[in-house]
C-alpha positions as CSV (number, residue, x, y, z in Angstrom):
1,M,0.0,0.0,0.0
2,K,1.2,3.5,-0.8
3,M,2.2,5.9,2.0
4,E,-0.5,8.4,0.9
5,M,-3.3,5.9,1.5
6,I,-1.8,4.6,4.8
7,T,-1.3,8.1,6.3
8,E,-4.7,9.4,5.2
9,G,-6.4,6.5,7.0
10,L,-4.2,6.7,10.0
11,R,-4.7,10.5,10.4
12,E,-8.4,10.0,10.6
13,L,-8.1,7.1,13.1
14,L,-5.8,9.1,15.3
15,K,-8.3,12.0,15.4
16,D,-11.2,9.6,16.0
17,N,-9.4,8.0,18.9
18,N,-8.6,11.4,20.6
19,Y,-4.9,11.4,20.1
20,N,-3.2,14.6,21.3
21,P,-2.7,17.1,18.4
22,A,1.0,17.3,19.2
23,T,1.3,13.5,18.9
24,I,-0.4,13.6,15.6
25,K,2.0,16.3,14.4
26,F,4.9,14.1,15.5
27,Y,3.6,11.2,13.4
28,E,2.9,13.4,10.4
29,R,6.5,14.8,10.4
30,E,7.9,11.2,10.5
31,W,5.5,10.1,7.7
32,S,6.7,13.0,5.5
33,K,10.3,12.0,6.1
34,I,9.6,8.3,5.3
35,R,7.7,9.3,2.1
36,S,10.7,11.4,0.9
37,F,13.0,8.4,1.7
38,L,10.9,6.0,-0.3
39,V,10.9,8.4,-3.3
40,E,14.7,8.9,-3.1
41,E,15.6,5.2,-2.5
42,H,12.9,3.4,-4.5
43,G,11.3,6.0,-6.8
44,E,7.9,5.2,-5.4
45,T,5.9,5.5,-2.1
46,E,4.9,1.8,-1.7
47,Y,5.5,0.9,2.0
48,D,6.4,-2.2,3.9
49,M,8.1,-3.0,7.2
50,E,11.5,-3.7,5.6
51,R,11.6,-0.3,4.0
52,G,10.5,1.3,7.2
53,L,13.4,-0.2,9.1
54,K,15.8,0.8,6.3
55,Y,14.6,4.4,6.8
56,L,15.2,4.2,10.6
57,E,18.7,2.9,10.0
58,K,19.6,5.6,7.5
59,Q,18.0,8.5,9.3
60,Y,18.9,7.6,12.9
61,G,21.2,4.6,12.8
62,F,18.3,2.9,14.7
63,V,19.1,-0.8,14.0
64,T,22.8,-0.5,14.7
65,K,22.3,1.4,17.9
66,Y,19.5,-0.9,19.0
67,S,21.8,-3.9,18.5
68,E,24.6,-2.2,20.4
69,G,22.3,-1.2,23.3
70,S,23.1,2.5,22.7
71,L,19.8,3.6,21.4
72,P,18.3,6.5,23.4
73,R,15.1,5.5,25.1
74,Q,13.1,8.3,23.5
75,R,14.0,7.0,20.1
76,V,12.1,3.8,20.7
77,Q,8.9,5.7,19.7
78,L,10.3,5.7,16.2
79,L,9.8,2.0,16.0
80,R,6.1,2.5,16.8
81,V,5.9,4.8,13.8
82,V,7.0,2.1,11.3
83,H,5.0,-0.6,13.1
84,M,1.9,1.6,12.9
85,L,2.3,2.1,9.2
86,E,2.7,-1.6,8.6
87,D,-0.2,-2.6,10.8
88,Y,-2.6,-0.2,9.1
89,S,-1.5,-1.4,5.7
90,L,-2.3,-5.0,6.8
91,H,-5.4,-4.5,9.0
92,K,-6.8,-1.0,8.4
93,V,-6.9,-0.3,12.1
94,L,-4.8,1.2,15.0
95,T,-3.8,-2.0,16.8
96,R,-4.0,-2.2,20.6
97,R,-0.3,-1.9,21.2
98,Y,-0.5,1.8,20.5
99,Y,-2.9,2.7,23.3
100,A,-1.3,4.1,26.4
101,S,-2.8,4.4,29.9
102,K,-3.2,8.2,29.2
103,N,-5.2,7.4,26.1
104,P,-7.5,4.5,27.0
105,L,-9.9,2.8,24.6
106,R,-13.3,4.5,24.5
107,L,-16.1,2.4,23.1
108,N,-19.1,4.0,21.3
109,E,-22.5,4.0,22.8
110,Y,-23.6,0.7,21.2
111,Y,-20.5,-1.2,22.2
112,E,-20.4,0.4,25.6
113,G,-23.9,-1.2,26.3
114,V,-22.7,-4.6,25.0
115,Y,-19.6,-4.3,27.2
116,N,-21.6,-3.5,30.4
117,R,-23.9,-6.4,29.9
118,Y,-21.0,-8.7,29.2
119,C,-19.3,-7.6,32.4
120,V,-22.5,-8.6,34.4
121,H,-22.4,-11.9,32.6
122,L,-18.7,-12.4,33.6
123,D,-19.3,-11.4,37.2
124,N,-21.9,-14.2,37.4
125,A,-19.6,-16.8,35.8
126,E,-17.4,-19.2,37.8
127,L,-14.2,-17.6,36.6
128,S,-11.2,-16.3,38.5
129,A,-10.7,-12.5,38.9
130,S,-7.7,-12.6,36.6
131,T,-9.6,-14.4,33.8
132,I,-12.5,-12.0,34.1
133,G,-10.0,-9.1,33.8
134,H,-8.5,-10.6,30.7
135,Y,-11.8,-11.3,29.0
136,R,-13.0,-7.8,29.7
137,S,-9.9,-6.3,28.2
138,I,-10.0,-8.7,25.1
139,S,-13.6,-7.9,24.5
140,T,-12.9,-4.1,24.6
141,V,-10.1,-4.4,22.1
142,F,-12.1,-6.6,19.8
143,M,-15.1,-4.2,19.9
144,D,-12.8,-1.2,19.3
145,Y,-11.4,-3.1,16.3
146,L,-14.9,-3.7,14.9
147,A,-15.8,0.0,15.4
148,Q,-12.7,1.1,13.5
149,L,-13.8,-1.1,10.6
150,G,-17.3,0.6,10.7
151,V,-19.0,-2.5,12.1
152,N,-21.3,-1.0,14.7
153,D,-23.7,-3.9,15.1
154,A,-22.7,-7.2,16.7
155,G,-25.0,-9.0,14.2
156,D,-22.6,-8.0,11.4
157,I,-19.6,-9.8,12.9
158,T,-18.3,-12.5,10.5
159,M,-15.6,-15.1,10.6
160,T,-13.6,-13.0,8.2
161,R,-13.6,-10.1,10.7
162,C,-12.8,-12.4,13.6
163,N,-9.9,-13.8,11.7
164,G,-8.8,-10.3,10.8
165,Y,-8.7,-9.4,14.5
166,L,-6.6,-12.5,15.3
167,K,-4.1,-11.6,12.6
168,T,-3.4,-8.3,14.5
169,Q,-1.9,-10.6,17.2
170,A,1.0,-11.6,14.9
171,G,4.3,-11.1,16.7
172,Y,3.0,-11.8,20.2
173,S,4.0,-14.8,22.2
174,F,2.0,-18.0,21.8
175,K,0.6,-17.6,25.3
176,T,-0.7,-14.1,24.5
177,V,-2.3,-15.3,21.3
178,E,-3.8,-18.3,23.1
179,Q,-5.3,-16.0,25.7
180,N,-6.8,-13.8,23.0
181,V,-8.3,-16.7,21.2
182,C,-9.9,-18.0,24.5
183,G,-11.2,-14.5,25.3
184,L,-12.7,-14.0,21.8
185,R,-14.4,-17.4,21.9
186,H,-15.9,-16.6,25.3
187,F,-17.2,-13.2,24.1
188,L,-18.6,-14.7,20.9
189,R,-20.5,-17.4,22.9
190,Y,-21.9,-14.6,25.1
191,L,-23.1,-12.7,22.0
192,L,-24.8,-15.9,20.7
193,S,-26.5,-16.6,24.1
194,D,-27.6,-12.9,24.2
195,G,-29.2,-13.2,20.8
196,L,-26.8,-10.7,19.2
197,L,-25.3,-13.3,17.0
198,V,-27.2,-15.8,14.9
199,D,-24.3,-18.2,14.0
200,D,-22.0,-19.9,16.5
201,L,-18.7,-18.3,15.3
202,A,-16.8,-19.4,18.4
203,K,-16.7,-23.1,17.3
204,N,-14.7,-22.1,14.2
205,I,-12.1,-20.0,16.0
206,H,-8.8,-21.8,16.2
207,L,-5.3,-20.9,17.1
208,P,-3.3,-19.7,14.1
209,P,-0.2,-21.6,13.1
210,I,2.5,-19.8,15.1
211,P,5.7,-21.2,16.6
212,K,5.3,-22.2,20.3
213,G,8.8,-22.9,21.4
214,A,10.4,-19.5,21.5
215,K,8.7,-18.0,24.4
216,I,7.4,-21.0,26.3
217,P,9.6,-22.1,29.3
218,S,11.0,-25.6,29.0
219,A,10.3,-28.4,31.5
220,W,13.0,-29.2,34.0
221,P,14.5,-32.6,33.9
222,T,13.9,-34.7,37.1
223,E,17.6,-34.7,38.0
224,E,17.7,-30.9,38.0
225,L,14.6,-30.8,40.2
226,K,16.2,-33.2,42.6
227,S,19.3,-31.0,42.8
228,M,17.3,-27.9,43.4
229,I,15.3,-29.6,46.2
230,A,18.5,-31.0,47.7
231,A,20.0,-27.5,47.9
232,I,17.2,-26.4,50.3
233,D,18.4,-26.1,54.0
234,R,15.6,-27.9,55.9
235,S,17.3,-27.4,59.3
236,N,15.2,-24.3,60.0
237,P,11.4,-23.4,59.6
238,I,11.9,-21.2,56.5
239,G,13.8,-24.0,54.7
240,K,11.1,-26.5,55.6
241,R,8.4,-24.1,54.3
242,D,10.3,-23.6,51.1
243,Y,10.9,-27.3,50.7
244,A,7.2,-28.0,51.1
245,M,6.1,-25.4,48.6
246,I,8.6,-26.5,45.9
247,V,7.6,-30.2,46.4
248,L,3.9,-29.2,46.0
249,A,4.8,-27.4,42.7
250,C,7.0,-30.2,41.4
251,V,4.9,-33.2,42.4
252,L,1.4,-31.9,42.1
253,G,1.9,-29.1,39.6
254,L,0.0,-26.6,41.8
255,R,-0.1,-23.0,40.7
256,V,1.7,-20.5,43.0
257,G,-1.6,-18.9,44.0
258,D,-3.1,-22.2,45.0
259,I,0.0,-23.1,47.1
260,K,-0.2,-19.7,48.9
261,A,-3.9,-20.3,49.6
262,L,-3.4,-23.8,51.2
263,R,-4.7,-24.3,54.7
264,F,-4.5,-27.2,57.1
265,R,-8.1,-28.1,56.3
266,N,-6.9,-29.0,52.7
267,F,-4.8,-31.9,54.1
268,D,-6.2,-35.2,55.3
269,W,-3.2,-36.5,57.2
270,D,-4.7,-39.8,58.3
271,E,-5.8,-40.7,54.7
272,K,-2.7,-39.0,53.2
273,K,-4.8,-37.1,50.8
274,I,-5.0,-33.5,49.7
275,S,-7.9,-31.7,48.0
276,I,-8.3,-28.0,46.9
277,I,-10.5,-25.9,44.8
278,Q,-8.4,-24.2,42.1
279,S,-8.6,-20.4,42.1
280,K,-8.4,-20.2,38.3
281,T,-11.1,-22.8,37.4
282,H,-13.1,-23.1,40.7
283,K,-12.9,-26.9,40.3
284,F,-11.6,-29.5,42.6
285,A,-8.0,-30.5,42.0
286,F,-6.4,-33.8,43.0
287,P,-9.3,-34.8,45.3
288,Q,-8.0,-38.3,45.5
289,F,-4.2,-37.5,45.3
290,R,-2.3,-39.4,47.9
291,L,0.5,-37.7,49.7
292,G,3.8,-39.5,49.7
293,R,5.1,-39.0,46.2
294,E,7.6,-36.5,47.5
295,K,9.8,-39.5,48.1
296,D,10.5,-39.5,44.3
297,F,12.4,-36.2,44.9
298,H,13.5,-37.0,48.4
299,H,17.0,-36.4,49.7
300,S,18.4,-36.8,53.2
301,K,17.4,-34.2,55.6
């Protein structure tokens, strides 16, 4: 897409989203410089991310300084400029990463009503507070995305538009994308139950083919876990506490929040059983799990 078309659309979106006039002027100055660069270097104004990065390197030595760790912090905003151009050329929207706390998303009257009803629905669901917070945020960003496309009725949501939203997640970690997919599915199911959607779009929402490995922590080998546990000094109360917490994580796979919430009533010492209600899912976890497997990781006291 040519710079003229990109910047014309972005300018209107920045104004519609109440960006500060000084911020808009900053973007316009950089757009003008990039356009001149494209004409000088390529004889045309067709834009893509590769050309944007070449501009930053020639104008500011951006890539070199970034690699060397010598890039001034205020210059990082320049990377937002080229990303914004790329994202608009691909998705025709201002993506969520460009909203700061001082410039929060503001839904129109229609979507504000949908959001408020969805929040009531979430508050009555058996979900953890953190999950409810994520779903609220994801629904807000999705509805803002729709509004920017001129889709101001939930009944006009299509699979194409849902997939378009998910494409804006490109570049994020697998976990972030997975979270957005789950949040979008939940919101679409709510719209269906509320009669705002006719078709069950959620059943057709799947994770896009993105690499998982780069940002997912690897599992620890058993020998490393044994070494870590063996290093804990259990001759004092703090060490015994740390040992117990780490064994619960290693053997049972309990989340940190669930370990912190454990009370003596969760343990049946006579039957050697433990049972809890998970804070994330509100479901029982390991109701029949027998204590004693810690011997698999046991070292002398």
